[in-house]
C-alpha positions in Angstrom: -116.2 193.4 94.8 -117.6 194.3 91.4 -118.5 191.9 88.8 -118.7 188.2 89.0 -115.7 185.9 89.6 -115.8 182.4 88.2 -114.6 179.6 90.4 -113.8 175.9 89.7 -113.7 173.5 92.6 -111.9 170.1 92.1 -113.3 167.8 94.8 -116.8 168.1 96.1 -116.5 166.6 99.4 -116.9 168.3 102.8 -114.6 171.1 102.1 -115.6 171.8 98.6 -119.3 171.7 99.1 -119.0 173.9 102.2 -116.9 176.4 100.4 -119.2 176.4 97.4 -122.3 176.9 99.6 -120.8 179.8 101.4 -119.4 181.4 98.4 -122.7 181.5 96.7 -124.5 182.7 99.8 -122.1 185.8 99.8 -122.8 186.4 96.1 -120.6 187.6 93.2 -119.4 184.3 92.1 -120.4 181.4 89.7 -119.2 178.0 90.4 -118.5 174.8 88.5 -117.3 171.7 90.3 -116.0 168.1 89.4 -115.6 165.2 91.9 -114.3 161.8 90.8 -117.5 160.3 92.4 -119.6 162.1 89.9 -118.6 159.1 87.6 -119.7 156.5 90.2 -122.9 154.7 89.1 -124.1 154.5 92.7 -122.8 157.7 94.4 -122.7 160.0 91.4 -126.3 160.9 91.0 -126.7 162.0 94.6 -123.5 164.0 94.5 -124.4 165.9 91.3 -127.9 166.6 92.7 -126.3 168.1 95.8 -124.2 170.5 93.5 -127.2 171.5 91.5 -129.3 172.1 94.7 -127.1 174.8 95.9 -126.5 176.4 92.6 -123.2 174.8 91.5 -122.8 173.4 88.0 -121.5 169.8 88.0 -118.9 169.5 85.3 -118.2 166.5 83.3 -114.4 166.7 84.1 -111.9 168.7 86.1 -111.0 170.5 82.9 -114.6 171.3 82.3 -115.0 172.7 85.7 -111.9 174.9 85.4 -112.4 176.2 81.7 -113.8 179.5 82.6 -112.5 179.9 86.1 -110.4 182.7 87.4 -109.5 180.6 90.4 -109.4 176.8 90.6 -109.6 175.3 94.1 -108.2 171.8 94.4 -109.8 170.0 97.5 -109.1 166.4 97.0 -107.3 163.8 99.0 -103.5 163.8 99.7 -103.0 160.8 97.6 -104.5 162.6 94.6 -102.6 165.9 94.8 -100.0 165.3 92.2 -102.3 163.5 89.8 -104.8 166.5 90.0 -102.0 169.0 89.6 -100.4 167.2 86.7 -103.7 167.0 84.8 -104.4 170.6 85.6 -101.1 171.6 84.0 -102.5 170.3 80.7 -105.7 172.2 80.7 -105.1 175.4 82.7 -104.7 178.7 80.9 -102.2 181.4 81.5 -103.0 183.6 84.4 -105.5 181.1 86.0 -104.9 180.5 89.8 -104.6 177.0 91.0 -105.2 177.0 94.8 -104.0 173.8 96.2 -105.6 173.5 99.8 -104.9 169.8 100.2 -103.1 168.4 103.3 -99.7 167.1 101.7 -96.1 167.1 102.4 -94.0 170.1 101.5 -92.1 168.1 98.8 -95.4 167.1 97.3 -96.5 170.6 97.2 -93.3 171.9 95.6 -93.6 169.2 93.0 -97.3 170.2 92.3 -96.2 173.9 92.1 -93.6 172.9 89.5 -96.1 171.2 87.4 -98.7 173.9 87.4 -96.3 176.9 87.0 -94.8 175.1 84.0 -98.1 175.7 82.3 -97.9 179.4 83.0 -100.9 179.1 85.3 -100.4 180.4 88.9 -99.9 177.8 91.6 -100.7 178.9 95.1 -100.2 176.6 98.1 -102.8 176.6 100.7 -102.4 175.1 104.3 -105.8 174.9 106.0 -105.0 175.5 109.7 -108.3 174.3 111.3 -111.3 172.0 110.7 -113.6 173.6 108.0 -116.9 172.8 109.5 -117.8 175.8 111.5 -115.7 178.6 110.2 -116.3 177.6 106.5 -114.7 179.9 104.2 -113.4 181.9 107.1 -111.1 179.0 108.3 -107.6 180.3 108.5 -105.5 179.4 105.6 -101.8 180.0 105.2 -100.7 180.7 101.5 -97.4 180.2 99.9 -95.7 180.7 96.5 -94.8 183.7 94.3 -98.6 184.3 93.5 -99.8 184.0 97.2 -100.4 187.7 97.9 -102.1 188.2 94.6 -104.4 185.3 95.1 -105.2 186.3 98.8 -106.5 189.7 97.6 -109.0 187.9 95.4 -109.9 185.3 97.8 -110.3 187.5 100.8 -112.5 189.6 98.7 -114.8 186.6 98.4 -114.9 186.2 102.2 -112.0 183.9 102.7 -109.2 184.2 105.5 -106.1 183.6 103.5 -102.7 184.8 104.9 -99.7 184.9 102.5 -96.6 183.8 104.6 -94.0 182.8 102.0 -93.1 183.0 98.4 -91.6 179.5 98.5 -94.1 176.5 97.8 -93.8 173.9 100.5 -93.1 176.2 103.6 -96.9 176.9 104.4 -97.4 173.1 104.4 -94.4 172.6 106.7 -95.9 175.1 109.1 -99.2 173.1 109.1 -97.7 169.6 109.4 -95.2 170.5 112.1 -98.1 171.9 114.1 -100.1 168.7 113.3 -97.4 166.5 114.9 -98.4 168.0 118.2 -102.2 168.4 117.7 -102.8 165.0 116.2 -100.3 163.4 118.5 -102.0 164.9 121.5 -105.3 163.6 120.2 -103.8 160.0 120.0 -102.3 160.2 123.4 -105.5 161.4 125.0 -107.6 158.8 123.4 -105.4 156.0 124.7 -105.0 157.6 128.1 -108.6 158.0 128.6 -109.4 154.4 127.3 -106.9 152.9 129.7 -108.0 154.9 132.7 -111.5 154.0 132.0 -110.8 150.2 131.7 -108.9 150.5 135.2 -111.5 152.7 136.7 -109.0 155.4 137.6 -110.3 158.3 135.4 -110.9 160.7 138.4 -107.3 160.2 139.7 -105.6 160.5 136.4 -107.4 163.5 135.2 -107.0 165.2 138.7 -103.3 164.6 138.5 -103.1 166.0 134.9 -105.1 169.0 135.9 -102.8 169.6 138.9 -99.7 169.5 136.5 -101.3 171.9 133.9 -104.0 173.9 135.8 -105.1 175.8 132.7 -106.3 172.6 130.9 -109.4 170.6 131.8 -108.0 167.1 130.8 -111.4 165.3 131.2 -113.0 167.8 128.7 -109.9 167.7 126.5 -110.1 163.8 126.3 -113.8 164.0 125.4 -113.3 166.6 122.7 -110.3 165.0 121.2 -111.9 161.7 121.3 -114.8 163.0 119.3 -112.5 164.5 116.7 -110.7 161.2 116.2 -113.9 159.2 115.9 -115.2 161.6 113.2 -112.1 162.7 111.3 -109.4 160.0 112.2 -109.2 158.6 108.8 -108.5 162.0 107.2 -106.1 162.9 110.1 -104.3 159.6 109.6 -103.7 160.6 106.1 -102.3 164.0 107.0 -100.0 162.4 109.5 -98.7 160.0 106.9 -97.9 163.2 104.9 -96.1 164.5 108.0 -94.2 161.2 108.1 -93.0 161.9 104.5 -91.9 165.4 105.4 -89.7 164.4 108.4 -88.4 161.4 106.3 -87.4 163.8 103.5 -85.5 165.8 106.1 -83.5 162.6 107.1 -85.5 162.2 110.4 -87.0 159.1 111.8 -90.8 159.1 110.7 -91.8 156.5 113.3 -93.6 158.9 115.6 -95.7 160.4 112.8 -96.5 156.9 111.5 -97.6 155.8 114.9 -99.8 158.8 115.3 -101.4 158.0 111.9 -102.1 154.5 113.1 -103.5 155.6 116.3 -105.9 158.1 114.4 -107.0 155.5 112.0 -107.5 152.9 114.8 -109.7 155.3 116.7 -111.9 156.5 113.8 -115.5 155.5 113.5 -115.4 153.2 110.5 -119.2 153.2 109.9 
């Protein structure tokens, strides 16, 4: 890709910092970022120093990070999605892309899209379909909205793995969250199954029985792998499942299962 593309990243946590580092390693970009923790007296200096150390300009505000950006990537928490989108609607310029990769309910994404598109910027919904550590910017992302195909061309040219799947905001997140009910639910089930079996000293028998029922799966290994994921990412997964609960409740369905999965994920997380 010829020339340099300016990126703004709102949220400089695990996802934002990983993407920034890998974009810069590939070259052809300049990046500014803003994170709410930049303003924290204790955590801010180290976070800004991290950004500078990898070649990212730490901005004074989200508007500052976005002012020259061709593409603005929103990588914040689910609870902040609408606030960030609403603020962005006030400072984005016509034609700028706002790539919302946060795990949020389809209704939340549709509302965010309405706010941003009203400013004549281009809202693009992103549903990240796998953990970012490991694949980094190559993580599969489903994109939705009227500008999804246009944005995918730009982002894939920067090394991303973005697949446009719909022109309707919300549908990509519905695909992600419906899948998450199974994946996060299975994690919660395996954690409780393994813990109870260990307490009773019947792990060998339980896993052998499960393996016999589903011979293609090594359930002992699955329990170990999923337990590690819950310990490391349970808080974030719980927040995602509460978004899934909102999704099914918006559909008139009982959100009890999704809420129970969220509680189990949070309960199993390492709080240190």
